[in-house]
C-alpha positions in Angstrom: -55.0 86.9 -181.2 -54.1 86.8 -185.0 -54.5 84.0 -187.2 -52.9 83.8 -190.5 -53.5 80.8 -192.7 -54.9 78.6 -189.9 -51.7 79.5 -187.8 -52.1 81.1 -184.7 -50.3 84.2 -183.1 -51.1 85.2 -179.5 -50.7 88.7 -179.0 -50.5 89.6 -175.4 -49.7 93.4 -174.3 -49.7 95.1 -177.8 -52.1 97.7 -178.5 -53.6 96.5 -181.8 -57.2 99.2 -181.8 -55.3 101.6 -183.7 -53.7 99.6 -186.0 -53.9 99.4 -189.8 -54.5 96.3 -191.3 -51.1 97.4 -193.4 -49.3 97.6 -189.9 -50.7 94.3 -189.2 -48.9 93.0 -191.9 -45.6 94.1 -191.3 -45.7 93.5 -187.9 -45.8 90.0 -189.0 -43.7 90.4 -191.8 -46.5 89.7 -194.7 -46.5 91.6 -197.9 -49.8 93.7 -198.5 -49.9 92.4 -202.0 -50.0 88.2 -200.8 -52.9 89.0 -198.8 -57.1 87.6 -200.1 -58.4 88.8 -197.1 -58.3 90.5 -193.3 -61.1 90.0 -190.9 -62.0 91.3 -187.7 -63.8 89.2 -185.4 -65.0 90.2 -181.5 -66.9 88.3 -178.6 -68.9 85.1 -178.9 -68.1 85.0 -182.7 -64.4 85.2 -181.9 -64.6 82.4 -179.3 -66.4 80.1 -181.3 -64.6 80.1 -183.9 -60.8 79.6 -181.5 -61.5 79.2 -178.1 -62.2 80.6 -174.7 -58.9 83.0 -175.0 -60.2 85.2 -178.1 -62.9 86.7 -176.3 -61.3 90.4 -176.9 -61.2 89.4 -180.3 -59.0 88.6 -182.9 -57.8 89.0 -186.4 -58.0 86.5 -189.7 -55.7 87.0 -192.0 -55.8 84.7 -195.7 -52.9 84.9 -198.2 -53.1 84.2 -201.7 -52.6 80.8 -203.2 -49.8 80.2 -205.2 -50.4 80.3 -209.2 -51.0 76.6 -210.4 
């Protein structure tokens, strides 16, 4: 599962184990310069954050907030 700004993207049948952060951002159509943080969560920690379907892991991407 990939979560971008709290929006879930269920990714099944795609091996992202060797993908770089840049590869994942390209897949989602995101610009590297717009990203504030990228986190990887696995196992119980992922399940606690997003539910049982994330036991194999999840990637959390947070974009930068627009300038005020």
